[in-house]
C-alpha positions as CSV (number, residue, x, y, z in Angstrom):
1,M,26.1,2.4,34.2
2,S,23.3,4.2,32.1
3,L,21.8,7.4,32.7
4,L,18.0,8.0,31.4
5,I,19.0,11.7,29.4
6,G,15.5,13.2,29.5
7,G,13.8,16.9,29.0
8,E,15.5,18.5,31.8
9,E,19.1,16.6,31.6
10,L,18.9,17.7,27.8
11,G,18.8,21.3,28.6
12,W,21.5,20.6,31.0
13,L,23.8,19.3,28.0
14,G,23.3,22.2,26.0
15,E,24.2,24.7,28.4
16,G,27.0,22.4,29.1
17,S,28.5,22.2,25.4
18,R,28.0,25.9,25.1
19,L,30.9,26.6,27.6
20,F,33.6,26.2,25.7
21,A,32.0,26.2,22.1
22,S,33.1,28.6,19.6
23,G,30.7,28.8,16.3
24,A,28.3,28.5,17.7
25,A,24.7,30.7,15.8
26,E,22.3,31.4,18.9
27,S,20.1,31.0,16.2
28,S,21.0,27.5,15.1
29,Y,21.4,26.2,18.8
30,N,18.1,27.1,20.0
31,L,16.8,25.4,16.8
32,S,18.8,22.1,18.0
33,R,18.1,22.3,21.4
34,D,14.3,22.5,20.5
35,W,14.2,19.6,17.6
36,A,16.0,17.5,20.2
37,G,13.5,18.3,23.2
38,A,10.8,17.7,20.6
39,V,11.9,13.9,20.1
40,V,13.4,12.9,23.7
41,G,10.5,11.7,24.5
42,A,10.9,9.2,27.6
43,G,14.5,9.5,26.9
44,V,17.4,8.7,25.9
45,T,19.7,5.6,27.7
46,L,23.1,7.4,28.2
47,V,25.9,4.0,28.2
48,A,29.6,3.2,28.1
49,P,30.9,1.4,24.9
50,E,31.8,-1.2,27.2
51,E,27.9,-1.6,28.6
52,L,27.5,-2.8,25.0
53,L,28.5,-6.5,23.3
54,P,32.0,-5.6,21.6
55,G,30.7,-6.6,18.3
56,T,27.6,-4.1,18.1
57,L,27.9,-1.1,15.7
58,C,28.4,2.6,16.4
59,V,27.7,5.7,14.4
60,A,29.2,8.9,15.1
61,I,26.7,11.7,14.1
62,S,27.8,15.4,13.1
63,L,26.5,18.9,11.9
64,M,28.4,19.3,9.0
65,G,28.7,22.6,7.4
66,S,27.5,26.0,8.8
67,T,25.6,26.4,12.0
68,T,24.4,29.8,10.4
69,A,22.9,27.9,7.0
70,L,21.3,25.8,9.9
71,G,19.4,28.4,11.3
72,E,18.6,29.6,7.6
73,Q,17.7,26.3,5.7
74,L,15.2,24.4,8.3
75,P,15.5,20.9,8.7
76,G,12.7,18.5,7.8
77,G,13.6,17.0,11.5
78,E,14.5,13.1,9.6
79,E,18.0,13.9,8.5
80,P,19.4,12.3,11.5
81,A,17.7,9.2,11.2
82,R,18.2,8.9,7.4
83,A,21.7,9.7,7.3
84,V,22.0,6.1,9.4
85,R,19.4,4.6,7.6
86,A,21.3,5.5,4.7
87,L,24.8,4.0,6.4
88,E,23.2,0.7,7.7
89,R,22.5,0.0,4.0
90,R,25.6,0.9,2.7
91,L,27.3,-1.7,5.5
92,G,24.5,-3.9,5.6
93,E,24.0,-3.8,9.3
94,R,22.0,-2.2,11.7
95,A,23.5,0.8,13.9
96,G,23.2,-0.5,17.9
97,A,24.5,2.9,19.5
98,V,25.2,6.3,18.3
99,T,28.6,8.2,19.3
100,A,29.2,11.9,18.8
101,L,32.0,13.5,16.4
102,N,32.4,16.3,19.2
103,L,30.3,17.9,21.8
104,A,30.2,21.4,20.9
105,A,27.0,22.9,20.8
106,E,24.4,21.9,17.8
107,N,27.1,18.5,17.6
108,A,26.1,17.8,21.3
109,L,22.4,17.9,20.8
110,I,21.9,16.5,16.6
111,P,23.5,12.7,18.3
112,F,20.6,12.5,20.6
113,I,18.2,13.4,18.1
114,A,19.6,10.5,16.3
115,A,19.5,8.2,18.9
116,A,15.9,9.2,20.0
117,E,14.5,8.6,16.8
118,L,16.4,5.5,16.3
119,G,15.4,4.1,20.0
120,L,19.2,4.2,20.1
121,P,21.5,4.2,23.1
122,M,23.7,7.4,23.3
123,I,27.7,6.9,24.2
124,D,29.1,8.3,26.9
125,G,31.7,10.5,25.1
126,D,33.1,11.6,22.3
127,G,35.9,11.9,19.1
128,S,37.7,14.8,20.6
129,G,37.6,15.7,23.9
130,R,37.1,19.0,22.5
131,V,36.7,20.5,18.6
132,F,38.8,20.6,15.6
133,P,37.7,21.8,12.1
134,L,38.6,19.0,9.7
135,V,36.3,15.4,10.1
136,E,39.7,13.4,10.3
137,Q,40.9,15.5,13.4
138,T,39.1,12.7,15.8
139,T,40.8,10.8,18.5
140,Y,39.2,7.8,15.9
141,A,40.8,8.5,13.4
142,L,44.2,8.6,15.6
143,G,43.1,5.2,16.9
144,G,43.0,3.9,12.9
145,M,39.0,4.3,12.1
146,S,38.1,5.4,9.4
147,P,35.7,8.3,8.9
148,T,33.9,6.6,5.8
149,P,32.2,5.2,4.6
150,L,30.0,8.3,5.4
151,A,26.3,9.4,4.7
152,L,25.1,12.7,4.5
153,A,21.3,13.8,4.6
154,G,20.6,17.5,3.5
155,A,17.4,19.2,4.5
156,S,15.9,19.2,1.0
157,G,15.5,15.2,0.6
158,E,20.0,14.5,-0.6
159,L,21.3,11.7,0.4
160,I,24.7,11.2,-0.5
161,V,27.0,8.5,0.5
162,M,30.8,8.9,0.3
163,E,33.8,6.0,0.1
164,T,37.2,7.5,-0.3
165,A,40.8,7.9,1.1
166,P,40.3,9.4,5.1
167,D,42.6,12.0,3.7
168,R,40.5,13.7,1.0
169,V,37.2,13.3,2.8
170,E,37.4,17.0,3.6
171,E,38.1,17.9,-0.1
172,L,35.6,16.3,-1.0
173,L,32.8,16.9,2.1
174,R,33.0,20.8,2.0
175,P,31.6,21.8,-1.7
176,V,28.8,18.7,-1.4
177,V,27.9,20.3,1.9
178,L,27.7,23.6,-0.2
179,S,25.8,22.0,-2.8
180,V,23.2,20.9,-0.5
181,G,22.7,24.3,1.2
182,G,25.5,24.9,3.3
183,W,24.2,22.4,6.0
184,A,23.6,18.6,6.3
185,V,24.0,15.6,8.8
186,A,26.6,13.1,8.1
187,A,26.9,9.8,10.0
188,C,30.5,8.6,10.1
189,Y,32.7,6.3,11.1
190,P,31.5,3.3,11.7
191,M,32.8,0.8,14.2
192,T,31.9,-2.0,16.8
193,A,31.7,-1.0,20.3
194,G,34.9,-3.4,21.3
195,D,36.9,-0.7,19.0
196,L,34.8,2.3,20.0
197,A,36.0,1.9,24.0
198,R,39.5,1.8,22.9
199,V,39.8,5.4,20.8
200,L,37.0,7.1,22.5
201,V,37.3,9.9,24.8
202,P,35.0,8.7,27.6
203,G,33.2,10.5,29.9
204,T,32.5,13.5,28.2
205,V,28.9,13.7,27.5
206,S,28.6,12.9,31.6
207,L,30.7,16.7,32.4
208,L,28.4,18.2,30.3
209,L,25.7,17.3,31.8
210,R,27.1,18.3,35.2
211,A,28.5,21.6,33.6
212,G,25.2,22.6,32.6
213,V,23.4,22.4,36.1
214,P,23.0,26.2,37.2
215,G,26.0,27.4,39.4
216,A,28.3,24.4,38.0
217,P,31.9,26.0,37.3
218,R,32.6,26.5,33.7
219,S,35.8,23.8,34.5
220,V,33.4,21.1,34.8
221,A,33.4,20.9,31.7
222,A,37.5,20.9,31.2
223,P,37.9,16.9,31.2
224,Y,41.5,17.5,31.5
225,G,42.0,20.3,33.1
226,V,41.6,24.2,32.1
227,R,43.6,27.6,33.2
228,T,42.9,31.2,33.3
229,L,46.1,32.8,30.4
230,C,45.2,36.1,30.8
231,R,42.4,38.6,30.9
232,G,42.4,41.9,28.9
233,R,41.0,44.0,26.2
234,I,41.3,43.4,22.2
235,Q,42.9,46.0,20.5
236,A,42.8,44.8,16.8
237,V,42.0,42.4,15.1
238,E,44.0,41.8,11.6
239,G,45.0,39.6,8.6
240,S,47.8,37.5,9.4
241,T,50.7,35.7,7.0
242,R,52.3,33.6,10.0
243,L,49.8,30.7,8.8
244,G,50.0,28.8,5.6
245,S,47.8,29.6,2.9
246,E,47.4,26.5,1.3
247,L,46.0,24.5,4.0
248,A,42.0,23.4,3.0
249,L,40.8,24.7,6.7
250,P,37.0,26.2,6.3
251,S,38.0,29.7,7.4
252,S,40.9,32.5,6.9
253,P,43.6,33.1,9.5
254,S,43.8,36.4,11.3
255,S,45.4,37.5,14.5
256,I,43.7,39.2,17.6
257,V,46.2,41.0,19.8
258,L,45.1,42.4,23.2
259,Q,46.2,44.2,26.2
260,E,46.0,42.3,29.0
261,T,44.2,44.5,31.9
262,E,46.1,43.2,35.1
263,G,49.3,41.2,36.3
264,L,51.9,41.4,34.4
265,R,50.3,43.5,31.3
266,R,51.4,41.8,28.6
267,L,50.9,42.0,25.0
268,V,48.9,38.8,24.0
269,R,48.8,37.9,20.5
270,L,46.5,35.0,19.4
271,E,47.0,33.2,15.8
272,A,43.9,32.1,14.5
273,H,42.7,29.5,11.5
274,N,38.9,28.7,12.4
275,E,40.4,28.5,15.8
276,I,43.4,29.7,18.3
277,V,46.0,27.5,17.8
278,L,48.6,29.8,18.9
279,A,48.9,32.0,22.1
280,L,52.3,34.6,22.4
281,A,52.7,36.8,25.4
282,D,55.4,39.2,24.7
283,G,56.7,37.4,21.7
284,A,56.8,34.4,23.4
285,A,54.7,31.1,22.8
286,V,52.2,30.6,26.1
287,A,49.8,27.9,24.7
288,M,49.0,26.4,21.2
289,A,47.3,23.5,20.0
290,P,46.3,20.8,20.3
291,D,45.0,22.7,23.8
292,Q,41.8,24.7,23.2
293,I,42.0,28.5,23.4
294,C,39.5,30.6,23.8
295,L,38.2,33.7,24.1
296,I,35.7,33.9,26.8
297,S,33.5,37.4,27.1
298,M,34.0,39.0,30.5
299,T,30.6,40.6,29.6
300,D,28.1,37.9,29.2
301,G,30.6,34.7,29.7
302,M,30.0,34.1,26.5
303,V,32.9,32.3,24.2
304,V,33.6,34.8,21.8
305,D,34.0,33.5,17.8
306,V,36.8,34.3,16.3
307,D,35.2,36.5,13.2
308,K,33.4,38.1,16.1
309,A,36.2,39.8,17.8
310,E,36.1,42.9,17.6
311,P,38.7,45.9,19.3
312,G,37.2,47.4,22.8
313,L,35.7,43.9,23.8
314,K,37.1,43.2,27.2
315,V,37.9,38.8,27.2
316,E,39.5,36.2,29.4
317,V,42.0,33.7,27.4
318,M,41.1,30.2,28.9
319,V,43.0,27.3,28.0
320,L,41.5,23.5,27.7
321,K,44.2,20.9,28.3
322,A,43.5,18.3,25.3
323,A,43.1,14.7,25.5
324,P,46.5,12.9,26.8
325,V,46.3,11.1,22.9
326,W,46.3,14.6,21.2
327,H,50.0,15.2,22.8
328,T,51.4,11.5,21.1
329,E,53.6,12.2,18.4
330,R,50.7,10.8,16.0
331,G,48.1,13.3,17.9
332,L,50.4,16.6,17.3
333,A,50.9,15.7,13.7
334,L,47.0,15.1,13.5
335,G,46.2,18.6,15.8
336,G,49.0,20.9,16.3
337,L,49.9,23.7,15.2
338,R,52.0,22.1,12.2
339,A,48.2,20.8,11.0
340,F,47.6,24.2,11.1
341,G,50.7,25.2,9.1
342,I,52.4,26.5,11.7
343,P,56.2,25.4,11.7
344,L,57.5,24.3,15.2
């Protein structure tokens, strides 16, 4: 059943989207929240793909590049709509709905901006159920959908339409995004509502709305379950040699070592490459990708970015279970340890 998302609900969505989101700069999140609030108007209709005609064109919207750059180079305001219109021109067809690539912080809000600007409904779901660093690491791709043709709109008026093999998108996209100022809005993964219903992680927007209501438990934002791995204090942050340096990921490998402050008092080592992908307790693997491993500050309850972790910080390590499709053979190949350069 459809739901109208107005200003109050958008605030709940924003709060829910931050509960397990890493890499979100405060300035860019605030900018995206205010931007969405300014354009939402009477509201955006939230629908399941099954409520649309099966042939309806749906387009995924996502921020590409650096959230820090978004906070420094302000948007003109029309980037999401311009990206969709460019993709429509390439396809020769109008979009009938907007969906999200993932729902982490800014990426939960920018699709709503596109939907509001274009007068389209927003799909209740996303393409990951969590967040991965690469455009092709989605349940959409696992279901056989291609991210291209892809349209990119930059803050200085640039429009780029990209068409290439799915496994080359990230290689070509990253230097283009840098050349237009470090961030852009992408319209990608064009597909019918019938296909979207098959490949979507369903209901995740509704979950974040409920999780963002004041007083709601953080666990509401985890559709497939969450567990606390440990609580402890960070002892060291260091470079890592465990992860393959040949991978085309937008970060450098690192390791975070923390001492458990309760329970078994284990020494926990977190291996990271853009995100934490492996947790070892006294040398034994206790959590790994494709499940999402998050550091939560015990001071303010916010997610601690890997590049901002520092010795002395007291944290809780939480593990979000990934959608079942990520635990299939194909899902593990695309989002498991090998995808981050760690041999099993």
